[in-house]
Structures are given as structure tokens and as C-alpha cells.
PyMOL Python script that loads the backbone (N, CA, C, O; Angstrom):
from pymol import cmd

cmd.read_pdbstr("""\
ATOM      1  N   MET A   1      55.929 112.044   1.176  1.00  0.00           N
ATOM      2  CA  MET A   1      57.409 111.233   1.424  1.00  0.00           C
ATOM      3  C   MET A   1      57.470 110.515   0.250  1.00  0.00           C
ATOM      4  O   MET A   1      58.523 110.507  -0.387  1.00  0.00           O
ATOM      5  N   CYS A   2      56.192 109.719  -0.254  1.00  0.00           N
ATOM      6  CA  CYS A   2      56.247 108.830  -1.234  1.00  0.00           C
ATOM      7  C   CYS A   2      56.580 109.517  -2.542  1.00  0.00           C
ATOM      8  O   CYS A   2      57.357 109.110  -3.406  1.00  0.00           O
ATOM      9  N   ARG A   3      55.895 110.579  -2.539  1.00  0.00           N
ATOM     10  CA  ARG A   3      56.432 111.368  -4.035  1.00  0.00           C
ATOM     11  C   ARG A   3      57.849 111.616  -4.222  1.00  0.00           C
ATOM     12  O   ARG A   3      58.430 111.617  -5.306  1.00  0.00           O
ATOM     13  N   ASP A   4      58.405 111.844  -2.977  1.00  0.00           N
ATOM     14  CA  ASP A   4      59.940 111.945  -2.922  1.00  0.00           C
ATOM     15  C   ASP A   4      60.669 111.015  -3.094  1.00  0.00           C
ATOM     16  O   ASP A   4      61.830 111.132  -3.486  1.00  0.00           O
ATOM     17  N   THR A   5      60.159 110.042  -2.854  1.00  0.00           N
ATOM     18  CA  THR A   5      61.175 108.669  -2.998  1.00  0.00           C
ATOM     19  C   THR A   5      60.940 108.278  -4.523  1.00  0.00           C
ATOM     20  O   THR A   5      61.906 107.902  -5.187  1.00  0.00           O
ATOM     21  N   GLU A   6      59.604 108.364  -5.118  1.00  0.00           N
ATOM     22  CA  GLU A   6      59.175 108.316  -6.322  1.00  0.00           C
ATOM     23  C   GLU A   6      60.142 109.188  -7.474  1.00  0.00           C
ATOM     24  O   GLU A   6      60.522 108.787  -8.575  1.00  0.00           O
ATOM     25  N   GLN A   7      60.395 110.513  -6.817  1.00  0.00           N
ATOM     26  CA  GLN A   7      61.164 111.338  -7.540  1.00  0.00           C
ATOM     27  C   GLN A   7      62.640 111.227  -7.663  1.00  0.00           C
ATOM     28  O   GLN A   7      63.244 111.902  -8.495  1.00  0.00           O
ATOM     29  N   ARG A   8      63.274 110.357  -6.823  1.00  0.00           N
ATOM     30  CA  ARG A   8      64.587 109.634  -6.596  1.00  0.00           C
ATOM     31  C   ARG A   8      64.936 108.996  -7.564  1.00  0.00           C
ATOM     32  O   ARG A   8      65.836 109.203  -8.377  1.00  0.00           O
ATOM     33  N   ILE A   9      63.843 107.805  -7.427  1.00  0.00           N
ATOM     34  CA  ILE A   9      64.321 106.748  -8.394  1.00  0.00           C
ATOM     35  C   ILE A   9      63.887 107.093  -9.970  1.00  0.00           C
ATOM     36  O   ILE A   9      64.336 106.422 -10.899  1.00  0.00           O
ATOM     37  N   THR A  10      63.002 108.167 -10.166  1.00  0.00           N
ATOM     38  CA  THR A  10      63.307 108.795 -11.769  1.00  0.00           C
ATOM     39  C   THR A  10      64.227 109.171 -11.800  1.00  0.00           C
ATOM     40  O   THR A  10      65.020 108.678 -12.603  1.00  0.00           O
ATOM     41  N   ASN A  11      64.639 110.261 -10.937  1.00  0.00           N
ATOM     42  CA  ASN A  11      66.019 110.751 -11.091  1.00  0.00           C
ATOM     43  C   ASN A  11      66.978 109.857 -11.214  1.00  0.00           C
ATOM     44  O   ASN A  11      67.537 110.015 -12.299  1.00  0.00           O
ATOM     45  N   THR A  12      67.422 109.000 -10.609  1.00  0.00           N
ATOM     46  CA  THR A  12      68.769 107.920 -10.544  1.00  0.00           C
ATOM     47  C   THR A  12      68.472 107.219 -12.286  1.00  0.00           C
ATOM     48  O   THR A  12      69.311 107.166 -13.185  1.00  0.00           O
ATOM     49  N   LEU A  13      67.280 106.832 -12.334  1.00  0.00           N
ATOM     50  CA  LEU A  13      66.796 106.125 -13.406  1.00  0.00           C
ATOM     51  C   LEU A  13      67.351 106.540 -14.789  1.00  0.00           C
ATOM     52  O   LEU A  13      67.947 105.849 -15.616  1.00  0.00           O
ATOM     53  N   GLY A  14      66.998 107.864 -14.827  1.00  0.00           N
ATOM     54  CA  GLY A  14      67.360 109.075 -15.873  1.00  0.00           C
ATOM     55  C   GLY A  14      69.126 109.306 -16.000  1.00  0.00           C
ATOM     56  O   GLY A  14      69.863 109.078 -16.959  1.00  0.00           O
ATOM     57  N   ALA A  15      69.447 109.851 -14.620  1.00  0.00           N
ATOM     58  CA  ALA A  15      71.107 109.607 -14.648  1.00  0.00           C
ATOM     59  C   ALA A  15      71.628 108.203 -15.255  1.00  0.00           C
ATOM     60  O   ALA A  15      72.551 108.124 -16.065  1.00  0.00           O
ATOM     61  N   LEU A  16      71.010 107.271 -14.820  1.00  0.00           N
ATOM     62  CA  LEU A  16      71.538 105.788 -15.638  1.00  0.00           C
ATOM     63  C   LEU A  16      71.555 105.918 -17.224  1.00  0.00           C
ATOM     64  O   LEU A  16      72.412 105.771 -18.095  1.00  0.00           O
ATOM     65  N   TYR A  17      70.521 106.184 -17.200  1.00  0.00           N
ATOM     66  CA  TYR A  17      69.898 106.403 -18.907  1.00  0.00           C
ATOM     67  C   TYR A  17      71.066 107.189 -19.633  1.00  0.00           C
ATOM     68  O   TYR A  17      71.872 106.739 -20.447  1.00  0.00           O
ATOM     69  N   VAL A  18      70.977 108.244 -19.225  1.00  0.00           N
ATOM     70  CA  VAL A  18      72.040 109.416 -19.647  1.00  0.00           C
ATOM     71  C   VAL A  18      73.305 108.697 -19.671  1.00  0.00           C
ATOM     72  O   VAL A  18      73.834 108.465 -20.758  1.00  0.00           O
ATOM     73  N   ALA A  19      73.897 108.282 -18.470  1.00  0.00           N
ATOM     74  CA  ALA A  19      75.197 107.576 -18.966  1.00  0.00           C
ATOM     75  C   ALA A  19      75.481 106.717 -19.585  1.00  0.00           C
ATOM     76  O   ALA A  19      76.567 106.673 -20.163  1.00  0.00           O
ATOM     77  N   THR A  20      74.534 105.714 -19.657  1.00  0.00           N
ATOM     78  CA  THR A  20      74.612 104.926 -20.696  1.00  0.00           C
ATOM     79  C   THR A  20      74.582 105.184 -22.060  1.00  0.00           C
ATOM     80  O   THR A  20      75.293 104.520 -22.814  1.00  0.00           O
ATOM     81  N   LEU A  21      73.816 106.104 -22.499  1.00  0.00           N
ATOM     82  CA  LEU A  21      73.811 106.571 -23.541  1.00  0.00           C
ATOM     83  C   LEU A  21      74.921 107.563 -23.764  1.00  0.00           C
ATOM     84  O   LEU A  21      75.199 107.686 -24.958  1.00  0.00           O
ATOM     85  N   PHE A  22      75.643 108.316 -22.928  1.00  0.00           N
ATOM     86  CA  PHE A  22      76.740 108.601 -23.174  1.00  0.00           C
ATOM     87  C   PHE A  22      78.150 107.806 -23.281  1.00  0.00           C
ATOM     88  O   PHE A  22      79.160 108.136 -23.902  1.00  0.00           O
ATOM     89  N   LEU A  23      77.945 106.841 -22.613  1.00  0.00           N
ATOM     90  CA  LEU A  23      79.339 105.771 -22.872  1.00  0.00           C
ATOM     91  C   LEU A  23      79.143 105.141 -24.530  1.00  0.00           C
ATOM     92  O   LEU A  23      80.074 105.068 -25.332  1.00  0.00           O
ATOM     93  N   GLY A  24      77.547 104.671 -24.844  1.00  0.00           N
ATOM     94  CA  GLY A  24      77.647 104.071 -26.056  1.00  0.00           C
ATOM     95  C   GLY A  24      78.311 105.238 -27.267  1.00  0.00           C
ATOM     96  O   GLY A  24      79.163 104.944 -28.105  1.00  0.00           O
ATOM     97  N   ILE A  25      77.744 106.441 -27.112  1.00  0.00           N
ATOM     98  CA  ILE A  25      77.968 107.493 -28.043  1.00  0.00           C
ATOM     99  C   ILE A  25      79.434 107.654 -27.878  1.00  0.00           C
ATOM    100  O   ILE A  25      79.915 107.442 -28.992  1.00  0.00           O
ATOM    101  N   MET A  26      80.364 107.923 -27.045  1.00  0.00           N
ATOM    102  CA  MET A  26      81.553 108.003 -26.820  1.00  0.00           C
ATOM    103  C   MET A  26      82.555 106.740 -27.721  1.00  0.00           C
ATOM    104  O   MET A  26      83.571 106.899 -28.398  1.00  0.00           O
ATOM    105  N   ASN A  27      81.790 105.500 -27.395  1.00  0.00           N
ATOM    106  CA  ASN A  27      82.158 104.467 -27.916  1.00  0.00           C
ATOM    107  C   ASN A  27      82.108 104.375 -29.372  1.00  0.00           C
ATOM    108  O   ASN A  27      83.021 103.821 -29.984  1.00  0.00           O
ATOM    109  N   SER A  28      81.194 104.833 -29.908  1.00  0.00           N
ATOM    110  CA  SER A  28      80.931 105.006 -31.487  1.00  0.00           C
ATOM    111  C   SER A  28      81.806 106.030 -32.039  1.00  0.00           C
ATOM    112  O   SER A  28      82.242 105.856 -33.177  1.00  0.00           O
ATOM    113  N   ILE A  29      82.102 107.009 -31.426  1.00  0.00           N
ATOM    114  CA  ILE A  29      83.119 108.057 -31.621  1.00  0.00           C
ATOM    115  C   ILE A  29      84.490 107.620 -31.920  1.00  0.00           C
ATOM    116  O   ILE A  29      85.011 107.366 -33.006  1.00  0.00           O
ATOM    117  N   PHE A  30      85.032 107.583 -30.547  1.00  0.00           N
ATOM    118  CA  PHE A  30      86.302 107.086 -30.373  1.00  0.00           C
ATOM    119  C   PHE A  30      87.206 105.912 -30.707  1.00  0.00           C
ATOM    120  O   PHE A  30      88.330 105.920 -31.210  1.00  0.00           O
ATOM    121  N   VAL A  31      86.220 104.596 -30.184  1.00  0.00           N
ATOM    122  CA  VAL A  31      86.749 103.319 -29.839  1.00  0.00           C
ATOM    123  C   VAL A  31      86.505 102.606 -31.420  1.00  0.00           C
ATOM    124  O   VAL A  31      87.396 102.001 -32.017  1.00  0.00           O
ATOM    125  N   GLN A  32      85.186 102.804 -31.920  1.00  0.00           N
ATOM    126  CA  GLN A  32      85.316 102.342 -33.091  1.00  0.00           C
ATOM    127  C   GLN A  32      85.977 102.394 -34.158  1.00  0.00           C
ATOM    128  O   GLN A  32      85.885 101.336 -34.781  1.00  0.00           O
ATOM    129  N   PRO A  33      86.879 103.489 -34.863  1.00  0.00           N
ATOM    130  CA  PRO A  33      87.462 103.825 -35.672  1.00  0.00           C
ATOM    131  C   PRO A  33      88.562 103.336 -35.610  1.00  0.00           C
ATOM    132  O   PRO A  33      89.075 102.734 -36.553  1.00  0.00           O
ATOM    133  N   VAL A  34      89.292 103.574 -34.108  1.00  0.00           N
ATOM    134  CA  VAL A  34      90.461 102.954 -33.701  1.00  0.00           C
ATOM    135  C   VAL A  34      90.871 101.553 -34.038  1.00  0.00           C
ATOM    136  O   VAL A  34      91.965 101.124 -34.404  1.00  0.00           O
ATOM    137  N   ILE A  35      89.471 100.803 -33.779  1.00  0.00           N
ATOM    138  CA  ILE A  35      89.058  99.273 -33.759  1.00  0.00           C
ATOM    139  C   ILE A  35      89.357  98.720 -35.294  1.00  0.00           C
ATOM    140  O   ILE A  35      90.066  97.744 -35.538  1.00  0.00           O
ATOM    141  N   SER A  36      88.749  99.450 -36.177  1.00  0.00           N
ATOM    142  CA  SER A  36      88.790  99.335 -37.591  1.00  0.00           C
ATOM    143  C   SER A  36      89.905  99.353 -38.094  1.00  0.00           C
ATOM    144  O   SER A  36      90.249  98.530 -38.943  1.00  0.00           O
ATOM    145  N   ASP A  37      90.802 100.470 -37.573  1.00  0.00           N
ATOM    146  CA  ASP A  37      91.570 100.497 -38.355  1.00  0.00           C
ATOM    147  C   ASP A  37      92.911  99.639 -37.909  1.00  0.00           C
ATOM    148  O   ASP A  37      93.872  99.555 -38.673  1.00  0.00           O
ATOM    149  N   GLU A  38      92.896  98.995 -36.580  1.00  0.00           N
ATOM    150  CA  GLU A  38      93.805  98.018 -36.304  1.00  0.00           C
ATOM    151  C   GLU A  38      93.334  96.675 -37.027  1.00  0.00           C
ATOM    152  O   GLU A  38      94.110  95.901 -37.586  1.00  0.00           O
ATOM    153  N   ARG A  39      91.973  96.512 -36.937  1.00  0.00           N
ATOM    154  CA  ARG A  39      91.348  95.415 -38.228  1.00  0.00           C
ATOM    155  C   ARG A  39      92.219  95.169 -39.209  1.00  0.00           C
ATOM    156  O   ARG A  39      92.794  94.109 -39.455  1.00  0.00           O
ATOM    157  N   ALA A  40      92.325  96.665 -40.009  1.00  0.00           N
ATOM    158  CA  ALA A  40      92.858  96.438 -41.407  1.00  0.00           C
ATOM    159  C   ALA A  40      94.142  96.556 -41.461  1.00  0.00           C
ATOM    160  O   ALA A  40      94.610  96.348 -42.580  1.00  0.00           O
ATOM    161  N   VAL A  41      95.175  96.923 -40.316  1.00  0.00           N
ATOM    162  CA  VAL A  41      96.180  96.303 -39.958  1.00  0.00           C
ATOM    163  C   VAL A  41      96.546  94.829 -39.838  1.00  0.00           C
ATOM    164  O   VAL A  41      97.433  94.151 -40.357  1.00  0.00           O
ATOM    165  N   PHE A  42      95.443  94.528 -38.872  1.00  0.00           N
ATOM    166  CA  PHE A  42      95.594  92.952 -38.780  1.00  0.00           C
ATOM    167  C   PHE A  42      95.372  91.987 -40.213  1.00  0.00           C
ATOM    168  O   PHE A  42      96.050  90.990 -40.459  1.00  0.00           O
ATOM    169  N   TYR A  43      94.429  92.445 -40.961  1.00  0.00           N
ATOM    170  CA  TYR A  43      94.609  91.826 -42.129  1.00  0.00           C
ATOM    171  C   TYR A  43      95.343  92.065 -43.138  1.00  0.00           C
ATOM    172  O   TYR A  43      95.579  91.093 -43.855  1.00  0.00           O
ATOM    173  N   ARG A  44      95.935  93.390 -43.526  1.00  0.00           N
ATOM    174  CA  ARG A  44      97.276  93.234 -43.800  1.00  0.00           C
ATOM    175  C   ARG A  44      98.621  92.496 -43.414  1.00  0.00           C
ATOM    176  O   ARG A  44      99.069  91.813 -44.335  1.00  0.00           O
ATOM    177  N   GLU A  45      99.326  92.491 -42.293  1.00  0.00           N
ATOM    178  CA  GLU A  45      99.716  91.887 -41.656  1.00  0.00           C
ATOM    179  C   GLU A  45      99.708  90.185 -41.448  1.00  0.00           C
ATOM    180  O   GLU A  45     100.695  89.469 -41.272  1.00  0.00           O
ATOM    181  N   ARG A  46      98.163  89.742 -41.533  1.00  0.00           N
ATOM    182  CA  ARG A  46      97.824  88.436 -41.723  1.00  0.00           C
ATOM    183  C   ARG A  46      97.941  87.970 -42.925  1.00  0.00           C
ATOM    184  O   ARG A  46      98.181  86.776 -43.101  1.00  0.00           O
ATOM    185  N   ALA A  47      97.811  88.722 -43.817  1.00  0.00           N
ATOM    186  CA  ALA A  47      97.765  88.092 -45.628  1.00  0.00           C
ATOM    187  C   ALA A  47      99.460  88.002 -45.819  1.00  0.00           C
ATOM    188  O   ALA A  47      99.896  87.237 -46.679  1.00  0.00           O
ATOM    189  N   ALA A  48     100.350  88.765 -45.032  1.00  0.00           N
ATOM    190  CA  ALA A  48     101.728  88.763 -45.503  1.00  0.00           C
ATOM    191  C   ALA A  48     102.296  87.783 -44.407  1.00  0.00           C
ATOM    192  O   ALA A  48     103.498  87.835 -44.146  1.00  0.00           O
ATOM    193  N   GLY A  49     101.533  86.958 -43.806  1.00  0.00           N
ATOM    194  CA  GLY A  49     102.173  85.981 -42.926  1.00  0.00           C
ATOM    195  C   GLY A  49     102.930  86.238 -41.865  1.00  0.00           C
ATOM    196  O   GLY A  49     103.748  85.417 -41.450  1.00  0.00           O
ATOM    197  N   MET A  50     102.769  87.206 -41.408  1.00  0.00           N
ATOM    198  CA  MET A  50     103.566  88.155 -40.178  1.00  0.00           C
ATOM    199  C   MET A  50     103.356  86.988 -38.995  1.00  0.00           C
ATOM    200  O   MET A  50     104.387  86.489 -38.544  1.00  0.00           O
ATOM    201  N   TYR A  51     102.317  86.620 -38.575  1.00  0.00           N
ATOM    202  CA  TYR A  51     101.974  86.051 -37.460  1.00  0.00           C
ATOM    203  C   TYR A  51     100.735  85.557 -37.683  1.00  0.00           C
ATOM    204  O   TYR A  51     100.086  85.851 -38.687  1.00  0.00           O
ATOM    205  N   ALA A  52     100.138  84.425 -36.359  1.00  0.00           N
ATOM    206  CA  ALA A  52      98.931  83.917 -36.540  1.00  0.00           C
ATOM    207  C   ALA A  52      98.089  84.632 -35.588  1.00  0.00           C
ATOM    208  O   ALA A  52      98.458  85.568 -34.879  1.00  0.00           O
ATOM    209  N   VAL A  53      96.869  84.087 -35.633  1.00  0.00           N
ATOM    210  CA  VAL A  53      95.497  85.120 -35.196  1.00  0.00           C
ATOM    211  C   VAL A  53      95.673  84.620 -33.443  1.00  0.00           C
ATOM    212  O   VAL A  53      94.987  85.313 -32.692  1.00  0.00           O
ATOM    213  N   GLU A  54      96.200  83.921 -33.007  1.00  0.00           N
ATOM    214  CA  GLU A  54      95.906  83.733 -31.618  1.00  0.00           C
ATOM    215  C   GLU A  54      96.804  84.758 -31.119  1.00  0.00           C
ATOM    216  O   GLU A  54      96.237  85.566 -30.383  1.00  0.00           O
ATOM    217  N   PRO A  55      98.167  84.978 -31.325  1.00  0.00           N
ATOM    218  CA  PRO A  55      98.975  86.126 -30.579  1.00  0.00           C
ATOM    219  C   PRO A  55      97.868  87.533 -30.786  1.00  0.00           C
ATOM    220  O   PRO A  55      97.455  88.129 -29.791  1.00  0.00           O
ATOM    221  N   TRP A  56      97.559  87.856 -31.883  1.00  0.00           N
ATOM    222  CA  TRP A  56      97.255  88.591 -31.874  1.00  0.00           C
ATOM    223  C   TRP A  56      95.909  89.483 -30.932  1.00  0.00           C
ATOM    224  O   TRP A  56      95.909  90.668 -30.601  1.00  0.00           O
ATOM    225  N   TYR A  57      94.718  88.307 -30.645  1.00  0.00           N
ATOM    226  CA  TYR A  57      93.777  88.352 -30.007  1.00  0.00           C
ATOM    227  C   TYR A  57      94.438  88.287 -28.475  1.00  0.00           C
ATOM    228  O   TYR A  57      93.848  88.913 -27.595  1.00  0.00           O
ATOM    229  N   LEU A  58      95.332  87.738 -28.223  1.00  0.00           N
ATOM    230  CA  LEU A  58      95.868  87.811 -26.823  1.00  0.00           C
ATOM    231  C   LEU A  58      96.287  88.954 -26.685  1.00  0.00           C
ATOM    232  O   LEU A  58      96.148  89.269 -25.504  1.00  0.00           O
ATOM    233  N   ALA A  59      96.843  89.955 -27.416  1.00  0.00           N
ATOM    234  CA  ALA A  59      97.525  90.952 -27.063  1.00  0.00           C
ATOM    235  C   ALA A  59      96.346  91.814 -27.009  1.00  0.00           C
ATOM    236  O   ALA A  59      96.305  92.526 -26.005  1.00  0.00           O
ATOM    237  N   MET A  60      95.394  91.931 -27.819  1.00  0.00           N
ATOM    238  CA  MET A  60      94.120  92.682 -27.580  1.00  0.00           C
ATOM    239  C   MET A  60      93.427  92.602 -26.489  1.00  0.00           C
ATOM    240  O   MET A  60      93.012  93.621 -25.939  1.00  0.00           O
ATOM    241  N   VAL A  61      93.144  91.095 -25.900  1.00  0.00           N
ATOM    242  CA  VAL A  61      92.674  91.079 -24.557  1.00  0.00           C
ATOM    243  C   VAL A  61      93.250  91.551 -23.354  1.00  0.00           C
ATOM    244  O   VAL A  61      92.683  92.004 -22.360  1.00  0.00           O
ATOM    245  N   ARG A  62      94.606  91.361 -23.607  1.00  0.00           N
ATOM    246  CA  ARG A  62      95.748  91.635 -22.621  1.00  0.00           C
ATOM    247  C   ARG A  62      95.334  93.340 -22.239  1.00  0.00           C
ATOM    248  O   ARG A  62      95.075  93.756 -21.110  1.00  0.00           O
ATOM    249  N   ALA A  63      95.361  94.261 -23.681  1.00  0.00           N
ATOM    250  CA  ALA A  63      95.369  95.621 -23.695  1.00  0.00           C
ATOM    251  C   ALA A  63      94.144  95.838 -22.944  1.00  0.00           C
ATOM    252  O   ALA A  63      94.191  96.580 -21.963  1.00  0.00           O
ATOM    253  N   SER A  64      93.069  95.290 -23.277  1.00  0.00           N
ATOM    254  CA  SER A  64      91.653  95.793 -22.848  1.00  0.00           C
ATOM    255  C   SER A  64      91.751  95.193 -21.246  1.00  0.00           C
ATOM    256  O   SER A  64      91.184  95.784 -20.327  1.00  0.00           O
ATOM    257  N   ALA A  65      92.289  94.345 -21.101  1.00  0.00           N
ATOM    258  CA  ALA A  65      92.294  93.637 -19.293  1.00  0.00           C
ATOM    259  C   ALA A  65      92.280  95.009 -18.322  1.00  0.00           C
ATOM    260  O   ALA A  65      91.542  95.238 -17.363  1.00  0.00           O
ATOM    261  N   SER A  66      93.247  95.768 -18.842  1.00  0.00           N
ATOM    262  CA  SER A  66      93.474  97.008 -17.795  1.00  0.00           C
ATOM    263  C   SER A  66      92.040  97.641 -17.556  1.00  0.00           C
ATOM    264  O   SER A  66      91.492  97.745 -16.459  1.00  0.00           O
ATOM    265  N   PHE A  67      91.583  98.004 -18.655  1.00  0.00           N
ATOM    266  CA  PHE A  67      90.337  98.748 -18.649  1.00  0.00           C
ATOM    267  C   PHE A  67      89.143  98.209 -17.821  1.00  0.00           C
ATOM    268  O   PHE A  67      88.520  98.879 -16.996  1.00  0.00           O
ATOM    269  N   ALA A  68      88.864  96.713 -18.194  1.00  0.00           N
ATOM    270  CA  ALA A  68      88.079  95.485 -17.242  1.00  0.00           C
ATOM    271  C   ALA A  68      88.670  95.893 -15.969  1.00  0.00           C
ATOM    272  O   ALA A  68      87.932  96.484 -15.181  1.00  0.00           O
ATOM    273  N   ALA A  69      89.728  95.698 -15.685  1.00  0.00           N
ATOM    274  CA  ALA A  69      90.008  95.655 -14.265  1.00  0.00           C
ATOM    275  C   ALA A  69      90.078  96.791 -13.627  1.00  0.00           C
ATOM    276  O   ALA A  69      90.834  96.695 -12.661  1.00  0.00           O
ATOM    277  N   ARG A  70      89.642  97.764 -13.744  1.00  0.00           N
ATOM    278  CA  ARG A  70      89.673  99.211 -13.568  1.00  0.00           C
ATOM    279  C   ARG A  70      87.709  99.568 -13.013  1.00  0.00           C
ATOM    280  O   ARG A  70      87.264 100.345 -12.168  1.00  0.00           O
ATOM    281  N   ILE A  71      87.051  98.661 -13.889  1.00  0.00           N
ATOM    282  CA  ILE A  71      85.652  99.000 -13.445  1.00  0.00           C
ATOM    283  C   ILE A  71      85.205  98.704 -12.140  1.00  0.00           C
ATOM    284  O   ILE A  71      84.361  99.494 -11.717  1.00  0.00           O
ATOM    285  N   PRO A  72      85.558  97.725 -11.333  1.00  0.00           N
ATOM    286  CA  PRO A  72      85.220  97.492 -10.244  1.00  0.00           C
ATOM    287  C   PRO A  72      85.576  98.533  -9.318  1.00  0.00           C
ATOM    288  O   PRO A  72      84.737  98.912  -8.500  1.00  0.00           O
ATOM    289  N   ALA A  73      87.139  99.218  -9.368  1.00  0.00           N
ATOM    290  CA  ALA A  73      87.384  99.873  -8.462  1.00  0.00           C
ATOM    291  C   ALA A  73      86.578 101.244  -8.444  1.00  0.00           C
ATOM    292  O   ALA A  73      86.062 101.719  -7.433  1.00  0.00           O
ATOM    293  N   GLN A  74      86.543 101.878  -9.866  1.00  0.00           N
ATOM    294  CA  GLN A  74      85.565 102.952 -10.326  1.00  0.00           C
ATOM    295  C   GLN A  74      84.321 102.712  -9.269  1.00  0.00           C
ATOM    296  O   GLN A  74      84.036 103.526  -8.390  1.00  0.00           O
ATOM    297  N   THR A  75      83.786 101.756  -9.440  1.00  0.00           N
ATOM    298  CA  THR A  75      82.455 101.759  -9.019  1.00  0.00           C
ATOM    299  C   THR A  75      82.388 101.732  -7.200  1.00  0.00           C
ATOM    300  O   THR A  75      81.519 102.192  -6.460  1.00  0.00           O
ATOM    301  N   LEU A  76      83.552 101.069  -6.893  1.00  0.00           N
ATOM    302  CA  LEU A  76      83.608 100.858  -5.517  1.00  0.00           C
ATOM    303  C   LEU A  76      83.914 102.585  -5.116  1.00  0.00           C
ATOM    304  O   LEU A  76      83.223 103.006  -4.188  1.00  0.00           O
ATOM    305  N   VAL A  77      84.626 103.312  -5.581  1.00  0.00           N
ATOM    306  CA  VAL A  77      84.920 104.865  -5.296  1.00  0.00           C
ATOM    307  C   VAL A  77      83.701 105.497  -5.754  1.00  0.00           C
ATOM    308  O   VAL A  77      83.314 106.214  -4.832  1.00  0.00           O
ATOM    309  N   CYS A  78      82.942 105.569  -6.704  1.00  0.00           N
ATOM    310  CA  CYS A  78      81.850 106.358  -6.902  1.00  0.00           C
ATOM    311  C   CYS A  78      80.594 106.088  -5.764  1.00  0.00           C
ATOM    312  O   CYS A  78      79.820 106.902  -5.260  1.00  0.00           O
ATOM    313  N   SER A  79      80.701 104.768  -5.591  1.00  0.00           N
ATOM    314  CA  SER A  79      79.690 104.115  -4.851  1.00  0.00           C
ATOM    315  C   SER A  79      79.711 105.015  -3.311  1.00  0.00           C
ATOM    316  O   SER A  79      78.753 105.694  -2.943  1.00  0.00           O
ATOM    317  N   CYS A  80      80.919 104.874  -2.570  1.00  0.00           N
ATOM    318  CA  CYS A  80      81.715 105.552  -1.789  1.00  0.00           C
ATOM    319  C   CYS A  80      81.417 107.107  -1.539  1.00  0.00           C
ATOM    320  O   CYS A  80      81.061 107.554  -0.449  1.00  0.00           O
ATOM    321  N   ILE A  81      81.602 107.838  -2.647  1.00  0.00           N
ATOM    322  CA  ILE A  81      81.403 108.937  -2.794  1.00  0.00           C
ATOM    323  C   ILE A  81      79.734 109.433  -2.638  1.00  0.00           C
ATOM    324  O   ILE A  81      79.243 110.391  -2.042  1.00  0.00           O
ATOM    325  N   HIS A  82      79.288 108.643  -3.221  1.00  0.00           N
ATOM    326  CA  HIS A  82      77.775 108.377  -3.334  1.00  0.00           C
ATOM    327  C   HIS A  82      76.893 108.680  -1.653  1.00  0.00           C
ATOM    328  O   HIS A  82      76.132 109.531  -1.194  1.00  0.00           O
ATOM    329  N   ALA A  83      77.547 107.436  -1.182  1.00  0.00           N
ATOM    330  CA  ALA A  83      76.736 107.301   0.187  1.00  0.00           C
ATOM    331  C   ALA A  83      77.204 108.551   1.053  1.00  0.00           C
ATOM    332  O   ALA A  83      76.387 109.293   1.598  1.00  0.00           O
ATOM    333  N   ALA A  84      78.692 108.742   1.147  1.00  0.00           N
ATOM    334  CA  ALA A  84      79.241 109.847   1.810  1.00  0.00           C
ATOM    335  C   ALA A  84      78.444 111.173   1.794  1.00  0.00           C
ATOM    336  O   ALA A  84      78.359 111.882   2.797  1.00  0.00           O
ATOM    337  N   GLU A  85      77.740 111.538   0.359  1.00  0.00           N
ATOM    338  CA  GLU A  85      76.973 112.416  -0.178  1.00  0.00           C
ATOM    339  C   GLU A  85      75.592 112.643   0.611  1.00  0.00           C
ATOM    340  O   GLU A  85      75.079 113.704   0.966  1.00  0.00           O
ATOM    341  N   PHE A  86      75.149 111.322   0.774  1.00  0.00           N
ATOM    342  CA  PHE A  86      73.798 110.935   1.526  1.00  0.00           C
ATOM    343  C   PHE A  86      73.884 110.949   2.917  1.00  0.00           C
ATOM    344  O   PHE A  86      73.006 111.422   3.638  1.00  0.00           O
ATOM    345  N   ARG A  87      74.940 110.433   3.320  1.00  0.00           N
ATOM    346  CA  ARG A  87      75.185 110.738   4.762  1.00  0.00           C
ATOM    347  C   ARG A  87      75.418 111.889   5.453  1.00  0.00           C
ATOM    348  O   ARG A  87      74.941 112.183   6.549  1.00  0.00           O
ATOM    349  N   CYS A  88      76.515 112.835   4.471  1.00  0.00           N
ATOM    350  CA  CYS A  88      76.267 114.526   4.910  1.00  0.00           C
ATOM    351  C   CYS A  88      75.078 115.153   4.747  1.00  0.00           C
ATOM    352  O   CYS A  88      74.540 115.854   5.604  1.00  0.00           O
ATOM    353  N   GLY A  89      74.507 114.835   3.292  1.00  0.00           N
ATOM    354  CA  GLY A  89      73.353 115.408   3.616  1.00  0.00           C
ATOM    355  C   GLY A  89      72.381 115.286   4.861  1.00  0.00           C
ATOM    356  O   GLY A  89      71.970 116.198   5.579  1.00  0.00           O
ATOM    357  N   ASN A  90      72.083 113.742   4.947  1.00  0.00           N
ATOM    358  CA  ASN A  90      71.269 113.818   6.043  1.00  0.00           C
ATOM    359  C   ASN A  90      71.963 114.317   7.639  1.00  0.00           C
ATOM    360  O   ASN A  90      71.084 114.450   8.491  1.00  0.00           O
ATOM    361  N   ILE A  91      72.930 114.510   7.974  1.00  0.00           N
ATOM    362  CA  ILE A  91      73.650 115.295   8.978  1.00  0.00           C
ATOM    363  C   ILE A  91      73.334 116.455   8.997  1.00  0.00           C
ATOM    364  O   ILE A  91      72.859 116.983  10.003  1.00  0.00           O
ATOM    365  N   CYS A  92      73.602 117.255   7.556  1.00  0.00           N
ATOM    366  CA  CYS A  92      73.562 118.983   7.687  1.00  0.00           C
ATOM    367  C   CYS A  92      71.955 119.177   7.679  1.00  0.00           C
ATOM    368  O   CYS A  92      71.422 120.082   8.321  1.00  0.00           O
ATOM    369  N   CYS A  93      71.301 118.339   6.972  1.00  0.00           N
ATOM    370  CA  CYS A  93      69.833 119.017   6.780  1.00  0.00           C
ATOM    371  C   CYS A  93      68.616 118.482   8.041  1.00  0.00           C
ATOM    372  O   CYS A  93      67.454 118.871   8.161  1.00  0.00           O
ATOM    373  N   SER A  94      69.127 117.796   8.608  1.00  0.00           N
ATOM    374  CA  SER A  94      68.628 117.183   9.551  1.00  0.00           C
ATOM    375  C   SER A  94      68.285 117.718  10.943  1.00  0.00           C
ATOM    376  O   SER A  94      67.785 116.972  11.785  1.00  0.00           O
TER     377      SER A  94
END
""", "prot")
cmd.dss("prot")
cmd.show_as("cartoon", "prot")
cmd.util.cbc("prot")
cmd.orient("prot")
């Protein structure tokens, strides 16, 4: 029984590690090039005197807020699915 619990903890920690590593790699592949391109455009437009820094940062925060607001909902859905899987497994296997 104890070994089964230790194995589950190890599997969970391994899955968390792989998920975090995957998200970091996807960030470096897809997001950082876009941010660097946007930064170059920002510097060029700022040098031309098109707008101030604050509106640009507010627009970036507004664009990112929708993704940040999605995280709690995704967490809730995934945890419900995970809990339902365990409940179904306990009912079917016992």
C-alpha cells in the first residue's frame, strides 16, 4: 500500500515537471520571438514620437489579461476531470 502511494506521488511530480518543462519550451519557441518583434516595433514607433510608453504597456497588459483570467477556469476543469477519473476508477475497480 505504501509503495503504491509513493509511486503515485512520484508519477504526479514527474507529470508536473514534464508539464512545466513543456510550457517553458513552448514559451521560448513561440512567445519570445513575437515579443522581440513587438519590442522592435515599439522602439521604432517610440522614436518617431507616435505615443507614450504607458498606453503601450496598458494595451499589452490588457491583451495578456485574457490569458491570465483563463488559468483558474482551466485549473478547475482539469481538477474536476481528474477527480471524476479517480471516482470512476474507485467505483469500477472495487
